[in-house]
ROPANU-953638 format. One record per residue: residue in three letters; x, z, y of N, C-alpha, C in turn. Coordinates in nm, 4 decimals. Example, Ala and Ser with C-alpha at 12.3 -4.5 7.8 and 13.67 -1.06 7.14 Angstrom:
<recs>
REC   residu         nx         nz         ny        cax        caz        cay         cx         cz         cy
REC      ALA     1.3190     0.7800    -0.5690     1.2300     0.7800    -0.4500     1.3200     0.7800    -0.3300
REC      SER     1.2850     0.7080    -0.2250     1.3670     0.7140    -0.1060     1.2900     0.7870     0.0030
</recs>
This chain:
<recs>
REC   residu         nx         nz         ny        cax        caz        cay         cx         cz         cy
REC      MET     2.3865    -1.6554     3.7294     2.2896    -1.6264     3.8068     2.2188    -1.5086     3.7741
REC      ALA     2.2212    -1.4367     3.8842     2.1623    -1.2840     3.8692     2.0058    -1.2834     3.8460
REC      GLN     1.9639    -1.2065     3.7939     1.8110    -1.1832     3.8103     1.7667    -1.1126     3.9099
REC      ALA     1.6539    -1.1626     3.9748     1.5685    -1.0311     4.0573     1.5585    -0.9056     3.9916
REC      PRO     1.5664    -0.7937     4.0766     1.5446    -0.6530     3.9970     1.3739    -0.6638     3.9921
REC      ALA     1.3402    -0.6023     3.8933     1.2270    -0.5971     3.8406     1.1486    -0.4919     3.9163
REC      GLU     1.0348    -0.5315     3.9855     0.9402    -0.4325     4.0558     0.9110    -0.2933     3.9652
REC      PRO     0.9454    -0.1955     4.0343     0.9246    -0.0710     3.9579     0.7829    -0.0571     3.9294
REC      SER     0.7561    -0.0161     3.7867     0.6163     0.0000     3.7941     0.5455     0.1221     3.8374
REC      LYS     0.4363     0.1244     3.8975     0.3670     0.2349     3.9374     0.2727     0.2698     3.8307
REC      ALA     0.2702     0.4106     3.8220     0.1610     0.4597     3.7397     0.0402     0.4316     3.7903
REC      ALA    -0.0717     0.3721     3.7216    -0.1936     0.3980     3.7828    -0.2637     0.5266     3.8291
REC      LYS    -0.3085     0.5183     3.9331    -0.3756     0.6485     3.9565    -0.5233     0.6413     3.8976
REC      PRO    -0.5532     0.7879     3.8671    -0.6746     0.7678     3.8229    -0.7969     0.7495     3.9414
REC      ALA    -0.9324     0.7010     3.8912    -1.0242     0.6694     3.9846    -1.0809     0.7989     4.0347
REC      ARG    -1.1039     0.8110     4.1843    -1.1804     0.9493     4.2183    -1.2957     0.9440     4.1738
REC      GLN    -1.3193     1.0593     4.1252    -1.4781     1.0708     4.0635    -1.5541     1.1913     4.1342
REC      CYS    -1.6350     1.0982     4.2325    -1.6877     1.1861     4.3362    -1.8326     1.1747     4.2756
REC      PHE    -1.9091     1.2839     4.3634    -2.0730     1.2650     4.3723    -2.0875     1.3571     4.5055
REC      TYR    -2.2434     1.3340     4.4876    -2.3046     1.3955     4.5979    -2.3682     1.5072     4.5636
REC      LEU    -2.3682     1.6407     4.6238    -2.4587     1.7647     4.6045    -2.5818     1.7471     4.5643
REC      SER    -2.6380     1.6364     4.6388    -2.7996     1.6147     4.6648    -2.8252     1.5660     4.5180
REC      ASP    -2.7559     1.5049     4.4478    -2.7492     1.4426     4.3038    -2.7082     1.5362     4.1970
REC      TRP    -2.6750     1.6654     4.2173    -2.6533     1.7842     4.1291    -2.8040     1.8189     4.0794
REC      ARG    -2.8276     1.8385     3.9236    -2.9571     1.8562     3.8753    -2.9305     1.9640     3.7649
REC      GLY    -2.8331     2.0432     3.7671    -2.8417     2.1630     3.6873    -2.7178     2.1959     3.6468
REC      TRP    -2.6861     2.3306     3.5869    -2.5334     2.3730     3.5491    -2.5781     2.4879     3.4172
REC      THR    -2.4795     2.5028     3.3736    -2.4522     2.6038     3.2626    -2.3169     2.6783     3.2993
REC      ALA    -2.2688     2.7937     3.2482    -2.1759     2.8426     3.2336    -2.1216     2.9116     3.1095
REC      PRO    -2.0462     2.8651     3.0250    -2.0010     2.9319     2.8843    -1.9266     3.0590     2.9191
REC      ASP    -1.8562     3.0524     3.0093    -1.7845     3.1753     3.0595    -1.7631     3.1917     3.1800
REC      LYS    -1.7062     3.3100     3.2259    -1.6972     3.3319     3.3908    -1.6216     3.2347     3.4589
REC      ASN    -1.5245     3.1470     3.3855    -1.4330     3.0740     3.4905    -1.4713     2.9195     3.4687
REC      THR    -1.5836     2.8838     3.3945    -1.6020     2.7656     3.3625    -1.7582     2.7108     3.4056
REC      LEU    -1.7903     2.6081     3.4778    -1.9093     2.5528     3.4709    -1.9268     2.4255     3.4333
REC      TYR    -2.0269     2.3814     3.3891    -2.0874     2.2293     3.3400    -2.2139     2.2133     3.4490
REC      MET    -2.1671     2.0939     3.5227    -2.2684     2.0370     3.6218    -2.3210     1.9183     3.5879
REC      LYS    -2.4355     1.8923     3.5714    -2.5115     1.7802     3.5705    -2.5412     1.7242     3.7030
REC      VAL    -2.5018     1.6059     3.6999    -2.5264     1.4723     3.8265    -2.5784     1.3676     3.8187
REC      ARG    -2.6937     1.3232     3.8829    -2.7407     1.2072     3.8771    -2.8153     1.2011     3.7306
REC      GLY    -2.8516     1.3137     3.6578    -2.9223     1.3018     3.5382    -2.8495     1.2394     3.4107
REC      ARG    -2.7214     1.1849     3.4345    -2.6520     1.1605     3.3048    -2.5030     1.1937     3.3212
REC      ASP    -2.4548     1.2185     3.4201    -2.2987     1.2689     3.3951    -2.2937     1.4065     3.3995
REC      VAL    -2.1946     1.4454     3.3532    -2.1535     1.5885     3.3289    -2.0178     1.6114     3.4082
REC      TYR    -1.9854     1.6938     3.4802    -1.8443     1.7479     3.5427    -1.8234     1.8945     3.5103
REC      ARG    -1.7239     1.9201     3.4326    -1.6452     2.0585     3.4281    -1.5884     2.1062     3.5473
REC      VAL    -1.6278     2.2167     3.5729    -1.5575     2.2887     3.7188    -1.4667     2.4102     3.6447
REC      ASP    -1.3516     2.4014     3.6556    -1.2974     2.5184     3.6028    -1.2455     2.6066     3.7548
REC      LEU    -1.2852     2.7296     3.7382    -1.2765     2.7986     3.8430    -1.1371     2.8954     3.8386
REC      ALA    -1.0790     2.8949     3.9491    -0.9620     2.9755     3.9929    -1.0146     3.1191     3.9865
REC      TYR    -1.1189     3.1690     4.0478    -1.1712     3.2980     4.0199    -1.3274     3.2772     3.9974
REC      GLY    -1.3943     3.3408     3.9120    -1.5237     3.3145     3.8693    -1.5787     3.4472     3.8781
REC      SER    -1.7166     3.4654     3.8146    -1.7909     3.6074     3.8406    -1.8739     3.6115     3.6824
REC      ASN    -1.8612     3.7114     3.6188    -1.9319     3.7511     3.4928    -2.0785     3.6963     3.5169
REC      GLN    -2.1176     3.7245     3.6338    -2.2671     3.7029     3.6760    -2.3245     3.5521     3.6473
REC      LEU    -2.2269     3.4544     3.6311    -2.2515     3.3192     3.5937    -2.2953     3.2950     3.4390
REC      THR    -2.2809     3.3957     3.3714    -2.3330     3.4113     3.2406    -2.4582     3.4838     3.2019
REC      TRP    -2.4945     3.5649     3.3105    -2.6124     3.6435     3.3077    -2.7427     3.5457     3.3254
REC      PRO    -2.8531     3.5946     3.2428    -2.9956     3.5191     3.2421    -3.0484     3.5482     3.3926
REC      GLY    -3.1053     3.4352     3.4623    -3.1710     3.4535     3.5847    -3.0495     3.4455     3.7053
REC      THR    -2.9609     3.3998     3.6849    -2.8574     3.4041     3.8135    -2.8540     3.2467     3.8699
REC      HIS    -2.8509     3.2375     3.9835    -2.8389     3.1332     4.0824    -2.7224     3.1063     4.1221
REC      LEU    -2.7066     2.9360     4.1271    -2.5752     2.9097     4.1657    -2.6079     2.8381     4.3020
REC      VAL    -2.5482     2.8917     4.4236    -2.5882     2.8353     4.5672    -2.4548     2.7643     4.6105
REC      SER    -2.5005     2.6668     4.6810    -2.3816     2.5579     4.7042    -2.4102     2.5683     4.8788
REC      VAL    -2.2826     2.5831     4.9582    -2.3078     2.5741     5.0883    -2.2473     2.4167     5.1297
REC      VAL    -2.3210     2.3664     5.2172    -2.2639     2.2305     5.2547    -2.2496     2.2506     5.4150
REC      ARG    -2.1380     2.2052     5.4270    -2.1019     2.1661     5.5655    -2.0421     2.0353     5.5935
REC      GLY    -2.1301     1.9680     5.6625    -2.0705     1.8270     5.6819    -2.1271     1.7380     5.5681
REC      PRO    -2.0602     1.6288     5.5231    -2.0835     1.5396     5.4175    -2.1180     1.6065     5.2830
REC      ASP    -2.1906     1.5714     5.2030    -2.2388     1.6615     5.0769    -2.1532     1.5964     4.9647
REC      SER    -2.0398     1.5312     5.0014    -1.9923     1.4625     4.8750    -1.8667     1.5493     4.8343
REC      VAL    -1.8469     1.5349     4.7026    -1.7487     1.6258     4.6320    -1.6637     1.5420     4.5348
REC      CYS    -1.5399     1.5296     4.5843    -1.4192     1.4789     4.5292    -1.3219     1.5461     4.5081
REC      HIS    -1.3022     1.6657     4.5768    -1.1860     1.7529     4.5478    -1.2320     1.8909     4.5224
REC      PRO    -1.1982     1.9904     4.4586    -1.2348     2.1485     4.4421    -1.2749     2.2021     4.5710
REC      LEU    -1.1877     2.1809     4.6576    -1.2250     2.2420     4.7694    -1.3585     2.1885     4.8594
REC      ASP    -1.4300     2.1001     4.8196    -1.5109     2.0361     4.8578    -1.6406     2.1235     4.8102
REC      LEU    -1.6367     2.1985     4.6990    -1.7489     2.2741     4.6659    -1.7189     2.4145     4.7092
REC      ASP    -1.8260     2.4651     4.7850    -1.8252     2.6081     4.8276    -1.9581     2.6574     4.7852
REC      LEU    -1.9071     2.7229     4.6365    -2.0260     2.7746     4.5549    -2.0376     2.9283     4.5708
REC      ARG    -2.1444     2.9775     4.5675    -2.1590     3.1065     4.5413    -2.2477     3.1598     4.4348
REC      VAL    -2.2618     3.2794     4.3748    -2.3050     3.2832     4.2651    -2.4306     3.4112     4.2900
REC      SER    -2.5408     3.4291     4.2771    -2.6207     3.5278     4.3134    -2.7215     3.5620     4.1752
REC      ASP    -2.7328     3.7012     4.1909    -2.8395     3.7452     4.0897    -2.9732     3.7430     4.1442
REC      GLY    -2.9925     3.7488     4.2733    -3.1163     3.7474     4.3265    -3.1337     3.8958     4.4389
REC      PHE    -3.0248     3.9668     4.3946    -3.0030     4.1045     4.4749    -2.8775     4.0987     4.5262
REC      GLY    -2.8789     4.1546     4.6441    -2.7653     4.1718     4.7294    -2.6766     4.0470     4.7906
REC      MET    -2.5589     4.0487     4.8020    -2.4842     3.9573     4.8581    -2.4554     3.8313     4.7610
REC      PRO    -2.4728     3.7013     4.7628    -2.3955     3.6327     4.6664    -2.2506     3.6335     4.6554
REC      LEU    -2.1893     3.6015     4.5421    -2.0419     3.5997     4.5552    -1.9639     3.4920     4.5605
REC      PRO    -1.8726     3.4539     4.6338    -1.8094     3.3513     4.6557    -1.7432     3.3207     4.5133
REC      ILE    -1.7472     3.2116     4.4537    -1.6451     3.1301     4.3390    -1.5873     3.0054     4.3874
REC      ARG    -1.4622     3.0091     4.3721    -1.3596     2.8935     4.4107    -1.3062     2.8064     4.2788
REC      ALA    -1.3720     2.6587     4.2976    -1.3245     2.5564     4.2050    -1.1623     2.5143     4.2142
REC      LYS    -1.1039     2.5215     4.1072    -0.9582     2.4815     4.0575    -0.9707     2.3618     4.0391
REC      THR    -1.0351     2.2974     3.9453    -1.0449     2.1552     3.9298    -1.1822     2.1200     3.8754
REC      ILE    -1.1902     1.9623     3.9057    -1.3355     1.9095     3.8662    -1.3134     1.7813     3.8025
REC      THR    -1.3718     1.7664     3.6727    -1.3334     1.6668     3.5747    -1.4694     1.6228     3.5286
REC      LYS    -1.4675     1.4822     3.5263    -1.5895     1.4276     3.4836    -1.5585     1.3838     3.3466
REC      LEU    -1.6679     1.4620     3.2465    -1.6462     1.4446     3.1256    -1.6831     1.2856     3.0631
REC      THR    -1.6588     1.2615     2.9587    -1.6811     1.1218     2.8890    -1.8168     1.1775     2.8211
REC      PRO    -1.8952     1.0657     2.7831    -2.0013     1.0800     2.6935    -1.9805     1.1570     2.5504
REC      GLU    -1.8743     1.1337     2.5202    -1.8164     1.1735     2.3799    -1.7802     1.3349     2.3937
REC      GLU    -1.7274     1.3626     2.5154    -1.6948     1.5236     2.5394    -1.8117     1.5782     2.5765
REC      VAL    -1.9259     1.5262     2.6472    -2.0341     1.6104     2.6545    -2.1305     1.6160     2.5068
REC      GLN    -2.1208     1.5341     2.4427    -2.1692     1.5325     2.3210    -2.1149     1.6362     2.2081
REC      ALA    -1.9794     1.6549     2.2412    -1.9134     1.7660     2.1437    -1.9361     1.8914     2.2052
REC      LEU    -1.9976     1.9314     2.3078    -2.0408     2.0508     2.3690    -2.1322     2.1313     2.3061
REC      PRO    -2.1463     2.2506     2.2648    -2.2498     2.3185     2.1839    -2.3732     2.2963     2.2958
REC      LYS    -2.4977     2.2938     2.2023    -2.6108     2.2416     2.2977    -2.6492     2.3512     2.4026
REC      LYS    -2.6111     2.4768     2.3898    -2.6270     2.5622     2.4639    -2.5734     2.5537     2.5909
REC      HIS    -2.4627     2.4839     2.5919    -2.3870     2.4941     2.7070    -2.3826     2.3386     2.7876
REC      ARG    -2.4690     2.2676     2.7191    -2.4994     2.1517     2.7915    -2.5700     2.1672     2.9130
REC      PRO    -2.5530     2.1236     3.0376    -2.6525     2.1440     3.1247    -2.7787     2.0505     3.1575
</recs>
């Protein structure tokens, strides 16, 4: 008697880690290509940038988000960010990846880089 073929195992997809821009409460940038965003007062997301700006690490710099349609962020293309020093035109920056950090990863960040 032949056994029925086993069903191929499917790799579990990671849960989507979405947030709303309206829940964004602060940010820091340890370098020109990395942002840490505080969301809902407790979650921290690391945003790796495809191309960033040295302005992100300057004092007094503002991060501006342009919202078109829903303000949910689930994918890097959902973030339309600009960096501004308050003078001239804001410079666009593009997100490459967005990763929700675990509480342990947040605690491992140097205090000056925690949003």
